[in-house]
C-alpha positions as CSV (number, residue, x, y, z in Angstrom):
1,M,-28.6,23.4,-19.9
2,I,-25.7,25.8,-20.4
3,K,-23.9,24.2,-17.4
4,R,-24.5,20.7,-18.8
5,I,-23.0,21.8,-22.1
6,S,-20.1,23.4,-20.3
7,L,-19.4,20.1,-18.5
8,L,-19.3,18.2,-21.7
9,F,-17.0,20.7,-23.2
10,V,-14.6,20.5,-20.2
11,L,-14.3,16.8,-20.7
12,L,-13.5,17.2,-24.3
13,V,-11.0,19.9,-23.8
14,A,-9.3,18.0,-21.0
15,G,-8.4,15.1,-23.3
16,L,-11.2,12.5,-23.7
17,G,-11.1,10.8,-27.0
18,V,-13.3,11.8,-30.0
19,L,-14.3,10.1,-33.1
20,R,-13.7,11.7,-36.5
21,A,-13.8,10.6,-40.1
22,Q,-10.7,9.7,-42.1
23,N,-10.8,10.4,-45.8
24,D,-7.7,8.7,-47.2
25,D,-8.6,5.0,-47.5
26,G,-9.4,4.1,-51.1
27,D,-11.3,0.8,-50.5
28,I,-13.7,1.7,-47.7
29,P,-16.3,4.5,-48.0
30,T,-15.2,7.5,-45.9
31,E,-18.6,7.6,-44.1
32,R,-17.9,4.1,-42.8
33,L,-14.5,4.9,-41.4
34,I,-14.2,5.6,-37.7
35,G,-10.9,7.1,-36.5
36,A,-9.0,10.3,-36.6
37,K,-6.1,12.0,-38.1
38,E,-6.6,14.2,-35.0
39,N,-6.3,11.1,-32.9
40,T,-6.5,12.2,-29.3
41,L,-5.9,9.7,-26.5
42,D,-8.9,8.3,-24.6
43,Y,-8.8,8.4,-20.8
44,S,-10.8,9.6,-17.8
45,V,-10.0,11.8,-14.8
46,P,-8.0,14.3,-16.9
47,F,-7.8,16.7,-13.9
48,L,-4.9,14.6,-12.8
49,T,-2.8,16.1,-15.6
50,I,-3.4,19.7,-14.9
51,A,-0.5,21.6,-13.3
52,P,-1.8,22.6,-9.9
53,D,0.8,25.0,-8.6
54,S,2.0,28.4,-9.8
55,R,5.7,27.8,-10.0
56,A,5.6,25.0,-12.5
57,G,2.5,26.6,-14.1
58,A,4.7,29.6,-14.9
59,M,7.4,27.5,-16.4
60,G,5.4,25.8,-19.1
61,D,4.2,23.0,-16.8
62,A,7.8,21.8,-16.3
63,G,8.7,20.4,-12.9
64,V,10.0,16.9,-12.9
65,A,13.7,18.0,-12.6
66,T,13.5,21.5,-11.1
67,S,14.9,22.2,-7.7
68,P,12.9,20.6,-4.9
69,D,10.0,22.6,-3.4
70,V,6.8,21.9,-1.4
71,N,4.8,21.1,-4.6
72,S,7.2,18.3,-5.7
73,M,4.4,15.7,-5.0
74,H,2.7,16.4,-8.3
75,W,5.9,16.4,-10.4
76,N,8.4,14.1,-8.8
77,P,8.1,13.0,-5.1
78,A,11.8,11.8,-5.2
79,K,12.8,15.5,-5.1
80,Y,11.7,15.8,-1.5
81,A,14.7,13.9,-0.3
82,F,16.9,16.8,-1.3
83,I,14.7,19.6,0.0
84,D,16.7,21.9,2.3
85,K,13.9,22.5,4.9
86,D,12.4,20.2,7.5
87,M,8.7,21.0,6.9
88,G,6.4,23.0,4.6
89,V,2.8,23.4,3.5
90,A,1.4,25.0,0.4
91,V,-2.1,25.8,-1.0
92,S,-2.9,26.6,-4.6
93,Y,-6.0,27.8,-6.4
94,T,-6.8,27.9,-10.1
95,P,-10.0,29.2,-11.6
96,W,-10.4,27.0,-14.7
97,L,-11.9,27.9,-18.1
98,R,-13.0,31.3,-16.8
99,D,-13.6,32.5,-20.3
100,L,-16.4,30.0,-20.6
101,V,-17.9,29.6,-17.1
102,D,-17.3,31.2,-13.7
103,D,-17.7,28.3,-11.3
104,I,-15.0,25.7,-12.3
105,H,-11.9,25.6,-10.2
106,L,-8.9,23.5,-9.1
107,A,-7.6,23.5,-5.5
108,Y,-4.4,21.9,-4.3
109,L,-3.1,21.4,-0.7
110,T,0.2,19.7,-0.2
111,G,2.9,19.4,2.5
112,Y,6.0,17.4,3.6
113,R,7.9,16.5,6.7
114,R,11.5,15.4,7.0
115,L,12.1,12.3,9.2
116,D,15.9,12.5,9.1
117,D,18.7,13.4,6.8
118,E,17.7,10.8,4.3
119,Q,13.9,10.3,4.5
120,V,10.9,12.5,3.9
121,I,7.1,11.8,3.9
122,S,4.6,13.9,2.1
123,G,0.9,14.2,1.2
124,S,-1.5,16.2,-0.9
125,L,-5.2,16.7,-1.8
126,L,-6.2,17.7,-5.3
127,Y,-9.8,18.8,-5.7
128,F,-11.5,19.7,-9.0
129,S,-15.0,21.3,-9.0
130,L,-16.9,21.5,-12.3
131,G,-19.6,23.9,-11.1
132,E,-23.3,23.4,-10.6
133,I,-25.6,21.4,-12.9
134,I,-29.4,21.9,-12.7
135,F,-31.5,18.9,-13.7
136,R,-34.9,19.5,-15.3
137,D,-37.4,17.1,-16.8
138,Q,-38.8,17.2,-20.3
139,F,-41.3,19.8,-19.3
140,G,-38.6,22.1,-17.9
141,E,-39.5,21.4,-14.2
142,F,-36.7,21.5,-11.7
143,Y,-36.0,18.1,-10.0
144,G,-32.5,18.4,-8.6
145,Q,-29.0,19.9,-8.8
146,H,-25.5,18.6,-8.5
147,I,-22.0,19.9,-8.2
148,P,-19.8,17.4,-10.1
149,N,-16.4,17.1,-8.6
150,E,-13.2,14.9,-8.6
151,F,-10.5,14.6,-6.1
152,A,-7.2,12.7,-5.4
153,I,-5.6,12.0,-2.1
154,D,-1.8,11.3,-2.2
155,A,0.8,10.0,0.3
156,A,4.4,9.5,-0.6
157,Y,7.8,8.4,0.8
158,S,11.1,9.7,-0.5
159,R,14.6,8.6,0.4
160,K,18.2,9.4,-0.6
161,F,20.4,6.7,-2.0
162,G,23.6,8.6,-1.9
163,E,24.8,12.2,-2.2
164,R,23.3,12.7,-5.6
165,F,20.5,10.2,-6.1
166,S,17.1,9.7,-4.6
167,G,13.9,7.7,-5.1
168,G,10.3,8.1,-4.2
169,I,7.0,6.2,-4.3
170,A,3.5,7.7,-4.0
171,F,0.1,6.1,-3.5
172,R,-3.1,7.8,-4.7
173,Y,-6.9,7.3,-4.1
174,I,-9.0,8.9,-6.9
175,R,-12.7,9.6,-6.9
176,S,-14.7,11.1,-9.8
177,D,-18.3,12.1,-9.3
178,I,-19.1,13.9,-12.5
179,A,-22.7,12.7,-13.1
180,G,-24.4,12.7,-9.7
181,G,-28.1,12.8,-9.9
182,S,-28.1,10.6,-13.0
183,E,-29.6,7.1,-12.8
184,E,-27.3,5.8,-15.6
185,Y,-23.9,6.8,-14.1
186,T,-22.2,6.3,-10.7
187,A,-19.1,7.8,-9.2
188,G,-15.9,6.3,-10.3
189,N,-13.1,5.1,-8.0
190,S,-9.6,4.1,-8.6
191,V,-6.2,3.7,-6.8
192,A,-2.8,4.4,-8.4
193,G,0.8,4.9,-7.6
194,D,3.9,6.8,-8.8
195,V,7.5,5.6,-9.1
196,A,10.1,8.4,-9.3
197,V,13.8,9.0,-9.3
198,Y,15.9,12.2,-9.0
199,Y,19.6,13.0,-9.6
200,T,21.4,16.2,-8.7
201,H,24.9,17.3,-9.0
202,K,25.7,20.6,-7.3
203,G,28.7,23.0,-7.6
204,I,29.8,22.2,-11.2
205,D,32.3,24.7,-12.4
206,V,31.3,26.5,-15.6
207,Q,33.9,29.1,-16.5
208,D,33.8,31.5,-13.5
209,K,30.3,30.4,-12.4
210,T,28.9,27.4,-10.7
211,M,26.0,25.3,-11.9
212,D,23.7,22.8,-10.3
213,F,22.5,20.0,-12.7
214,A,19.5,17.8,-12.1
215,A,17.5,15.1,-13.9
216,G,14.3,13.4,-13.0
217,L,11.9,10.7,-14.0
218,N,8.4,9.9,-12.8
219,I,6.0,7.3,-13.9
220,R,2.7,8.7,-12.6
221,N,-0.8,7.3,-12.1
222,I,0.1,3.6,-12.5
223,G,-3.3,2.2,-11.5
224,A,-6.6,0.6,-12.0
225,K,-9.1,1.6,-14.7
226,I,-12.1,3.7,-13.6
227,S,-15.7,3.0,-14.4
228,Y,-18.9,5.1,-14.4
229,T,-21.1,2.3,-15.8
230,E,-21.3,-1.4,-15.5
231,N,-20.3,-1.9,-19.1
232,R,-17.2,0.1,-19.6
233,K,-13.9,0.7,-17.8
234,N,-11.6,3.6,-18.8
235,F,-7.9,4.1,-18.4
236,I,-6.6,6.8,-16.0
237,P,-3.9,9.1,-17.3
238,T,-0.8,7.0,-16.6
239,N,2.1,9.1,-17.9
240,L,5.9,9.2,-18.1
241,K,7.7,12.4,-17.1
242,L,11.3,12.9,-18.0
243,G,13.3,16.1,-17.6
244,A,16.5,17.9,-16.8
245,S,17.5,21.3,-15.4
246,A,20.5,23.5,-15.0
247,N,20.7,26.2,-12.3
248,F,23.4,28.8,-12.8
249,H,24.6,30.8,-9.8
250,L,25.6,34.0,-11.6
251,D,26.9,35.8,-8.5
252,E,26.1,36.2,-4.8
253,Y,22.7,37.7,-5.6
254,N,21.5,36.3,-8.9
255,S,20.7,32.8,-10.2
256,L,19.1,31.5,-13.4
257,M,17.5,28.0,-13.9
258,L,16.7,26.5,-17.3
259,T,14.6,23.4,-17.4
260,T,12.8,21.1,-19.9
261,D,10.3,18.3,-19.5
262,L,9.1,15.5,-21.9
263,N,5.7,13.9,-21.1
264,K,4.1,10.9,-22.7
265,L,0.8,9.3,-21.7
266,L,1.1,5.6,-21.3
267,V,-2.4,4.7,-22.5
268,P,-3.4,3.0,-25.7
269,T,-3.8,5.0,-28.9
270,P,-7.3,4.7,-30.4
271,P,-7.0,2.6,-33.6
272,I,-8.8,3.3,-36.9
273,Y,-11.9,1.2,-37.4
274,A,-14.1,0.3,-40.4
275,E,-17.7,-0.7,-40.4
276,D,-19.0,-3.4,-42.6
277,E,-22.4,-3.5,-44.1
278,N,-23.8,-5.1,-40.9
279,G,-22.4,-2.3,-38.8
280,D,-19.8,-4.4,-37.2
281,R,-16.4,-2.7,-36.5
282,Q,-13.0,-4.1,-37.3
283,I,-9.6,-2.5,-36.8
284,I,-7.8,-1.6,-40.0
285,S,-4.9,0.2,-38.5
286,G,-3.5,0.3,-35.0
287,R,-4.1,-2.2,-32.1
288,D,-7.0,-3.1,-29.9
289,P,-7.2,-0.7,-27.0
290,N,-9.3,-3.0,-24.8
291,V,-6.3,-4.4,-22.9
292,S,-5.1,-4.6,-19.3
293,V,-3.4,-1.6,-17.6
294,T,0.0,-3.2,-17.9
295,Q,-0.4,-4.2,-21.5
296,G,-1.8,-0.7,-22.3
297,M,1.3,0.9,-20.8
298,L,3.6,-1.3,-22.9
299,Q,1.5,-1.0,-26.0
300,S,1.4,2.8,-25.8
301,F,4.9,2.9,-27.3
302,Y,4.1,1.1,-30.5
303,D,0.3,1.0,-31.1
304,A,-0.3,4.3,-32.9
305,P,-2.0,3.9,-36.4
306,G,0.4,6.3,-37.8
307,G,3.5,4.4,-36.7
308,L,6.6,6.0,-35.2
309,E,5.7,9.4,-36.5
310,E,2.4,9.4,-34.6
311,E,4.1,8.0,-31.5
312,L,6.5,11.0,-31.5
313,H,3.5,13.3,-31.8
314,E,2.2,11.9,-28.5
315,I,5.2,13.4,-26.7
316,K,4.5,16.8,-25.1
317,Y,7.3,19.0,-24.2
318,S,7.8,22.0,-21.9
319,V,10.6,24.5,-21.5
320,G,10.9,26.9,-18.6
321,M,13.1,29.5,-17.0
322,E,13.3,30.8,-13.4
323,Y,15.4,33.8,-12.3
324,W,15.9,34.6,-8.6
325,Y,17.2,37.8,-7.1
326,Q,18.7,37.4,-3.6
327,D,16.4,34.4,-3.1
328,V,13.6,36.8,-2.5
329,F,12.1,37.8,-5.9
330,A,11.5,35.4,-8.9
331,I,10.6,35.9,-12.5
332,R,9.5,32.8,-14.5
333,T,8.4,32.1,-18.0
334,G,8.0,29.0,-20.2
335,Y,6.3,27.3,-23.1
336,F,4.2,24.2,-23.5
337,N,3.7,22.3,-26.7
338,E,1.3,19.5,-27.7
339,H,1.0,18.3,-31.3
340,Q,-2.1,19.5,-33.1
341,S,-3.3,15.9,-33.7
342,K,-3.2,15.1,-30.0
343,G,-5.0,18.1,-28.5
344,N,-3.2,21.1,-29.9
345,R,-2.5,22.8,-26.6
346,K,0.2,25.3,-27.2
347,Y,0.8,28.2,-24.8
348,F,3.3,30.5,-23.3
349,T,3.4,31.1,-19.5
350,M,4.8,33.6,-17.2
351,G,4.8,34.3,-13.4
352,L,6.3,35.9,-10.3
353,G,7.4,34.7,-6.9
354,L,8.0,36.6,-3.7
355,K,9.5,35.3,-0.4
356,L,8.8,37.2,2.8
357,N,10.3,35.5,5.8
358,V,8.2,32.3,6.3
359,F,5.8,33.0,3.5
360,Q,6.2,32.7,-0.3
361,A,3.5,33.8,-2.8
362,D,3.6,32.7,-6.4
363,F,1.5,33.7,-9.4
364,S,1.3,32.5,-13.0
365,Y,-0.5,33.4,-16.1
366,L,-1.2,31.5,-19.3
367,I,-1.1,33.0,-22.8
368,P,-2.3,30.6,-25.6
369,R,-0.7,30.8,-29.1
370,Y,-4.1,30.9,-30.8
371,Q,-7.1,33.1,-30.2
372,N,-10.4,31.8,-28.9
373,N,-8.6,29.2,-26.8
374,P,-10.6,28.0,-23.7
375,L,-7.4,28.1,-21.6
376,A,-6.9,31.8,-22.3
377,N,-6.4,34.0,-19.2
378,T,-5.8,31.0,-16.9
379,V,-4.2,32.2,-13.6
380,R,-2.9,30.3,-10.7
381,F,-2.2,31.4,-7.1
382,T,0.0,29.6,-4.6
383,L,0.8,30.4,-1.0
384,V,3.7,28.5,0.7
385,L,4.3,28.4,4.5
386,D,7.9,27.4,5.3
387,F,8.0,26.0,8.8
388,G,11.8,25.5,8.5
389,A,12.3,29.2,8.1
390,L,9.9,29.8,11.0
391,E,12.0,27.6,13.3
392,D,15.2,29.3,12.1
393,E,13.7,32.7,13.0
394,K,12.7,31.5,16.5
395,R,16.2,30.2,17.1
396,Q,17.7,33.6,16.1
397,Q,15.3,35.4,18.4
398,Q,16.4,33.2,21.3
């Protein structure tokens, strides 16, 4: 029973919509109002929005415009076109909500391969396990168990369109089996894609230093709705990522990168409903969320019941910093902010990175602004294998 409650809590924390009462309408009794001042967005498979790797996780979940690395698939696949190695693989592991339960985790495997000077292909597997659920009948007798899980398989193609500009597209298969063993629900399946661009300008003179500037944009998870029942289809978390970074080369041994991301979910905002005496619902503020995927993406920019102010509240922002010494040791920190009416996730992050020949190990730690936060003590671990460095080392030995 505890596991089942934990599963429901995870879904709520991760971002599924909730219904609350609104108390400021003078004509309709408050008990008949359905809506929310805390109007969180309603979508499924929220595991797709979790930062899977330690580098971005240590910089406040910022990554759309940072320098290219092996984990660029999740943030901006267009960055791969400017990566300075021919091949790399990384694996990341995140124990999730460990202050609540001890068997939920997120695992991420990703890699890339350069085809030539302009083209790169890449792929990844994101797997989210929600622990074990024990099923019992009304008499408490055991009749089965299930480990709910979700995963996404990605493939991407990236290409340069000049010395400073690149583009990328990604394709994704999503499967969500969160209620196995239940006769009422089935596993959900969906397909989606990403469209991304990346701009970089290196060697800009800033007083007596040089700076590398970059900007990125990624529209992620453009895809079909997902369904667990015959009667309802849910949006997946289509989102727009936009960011910029500035990497300052302080001297021969030291560099400092500053970055920021803006992130907006392109799904409809739940409207405010009222119930009449017959129990029928009608929208009194906002727009109908039961629309197509394309209409939902467009509508997401103007459908909030609170108007422009609420639309701005739906934009999450991240800021991050990364310091490297001799390209061997890194210190990172950042901050993530989500408005209190849209989930209220606010936390600081920090982390370390260490390069040893062909290996790189990264670690990150999350510090929430408020106590008793289910995300407290979240840690991430990433191990990178740089095949390009391995080939360089072999050539030097020969």
